[in-house]
C-alpha positions in Angstrom: 128.3 72.5 117.1 125.1 73.6 118.8 123.4 71.3 121.3 120.2 69.7 120.3 116.9 70.1 122.2 114.3 67.4 122.7 112.9 67.9 119.1 116.3 67.4 117.5 116.5 71.1 116.5 119.3 73.4 117.7 118.4 75.0 121.1 119.2 78.6 120.0 117.0 78.6 116.9 115.0 81.8 117.2 113.2 83.4 114.3 113.9 87.0 115.2 111.5 88.5 112.6 108.6 86.6 114.1 109.7 87.3 117.6 110.1 91.0 117.1 106.9 91.3 115.1 104.9 89.5 117.9 106.4 91.7 120.6 105.6 94.8 118.6 102.0 93.7 118.1 101.5 93.0 121.8 102.9 96.5 122.6 100.7 98.1 120.0 97.7 96.6 121.7 98.8 96.9 125.4 100.3 100.4 125.5 97.2 102.3 124.3 95.2 100.3 126.9 97.5 101.5 129.7 97.8 105.1 128.4 94.1 105.5 127.7 92.2 103.2 130.1 88.8 104.6 129.2 89.1 104.9 125.4 91.1 101.7 125.0 88.3 99.2 125.6 86.0 101.2 123.3 88.7 101.0 120.5 89.1 97.2 121.0 85.3 96.8 121.0 85.1 98.7 117.7 87.9 96.6 116.2 86.2 93.4 117.3 82.9 94.5 116.0 84.5 95.3 112.6 86.3 92.0 112.3 83.3 89.9 113.3 81.0 92.0 111.1 83.2 91.7 108.1 84.3 88.1 108.4 81.4 86.7 110.4 81.4 82.9 110.3 84.9 82.7 108.7 86.3 84.5 111.8 84.6 82.0 114.2 85.7 79.0 112.1 89.3 80.1 111.9 89.3 80.8 115.7 88.1 77.3 116.4 90.5 75.8 113.9 93.4 77.7 115.5 92.4 76.4 119.0 92.1 72.9 117.6 95.6 73.1 116.0 97.1 74.4 119.3 95.5 71.5 121.1 97.0 69.1 118.6 100.5 70.7 119.1 100.1 70.5 122.8 99.3 66.8 122.5 102.3 66.3 120.3 104.6 68.2 122.7 103.4 66.1 125.6 104.0 62.9 123.7 107.5 64.0 122.8 108.3 65.0 126.3 106.9 61.8 127.7 108.9 59.7 125.2 112.1 61.7 125.9 111.8 61.4 129.6 111.1 57.7 129.4 114.4 57.0 127.6 
């Protein structure tokens, strides 16, 4: 039986699809930046301008909501760690 982590879930519980998709997305953004250091920032600027122009306020609200949710998760994690260490 797999050992349980602090959250009660098995330690080796990795969602490989999400992991590989995330790594691929990071490489898709970083490799062109390294290969084309002059054109890379211009491409990112065009992409950012397109996204903010098309989605406007929704883009900003979703960004703030995401940051708030990550802050909430951080607080929950710290609470779980503090509780687990106190036991």
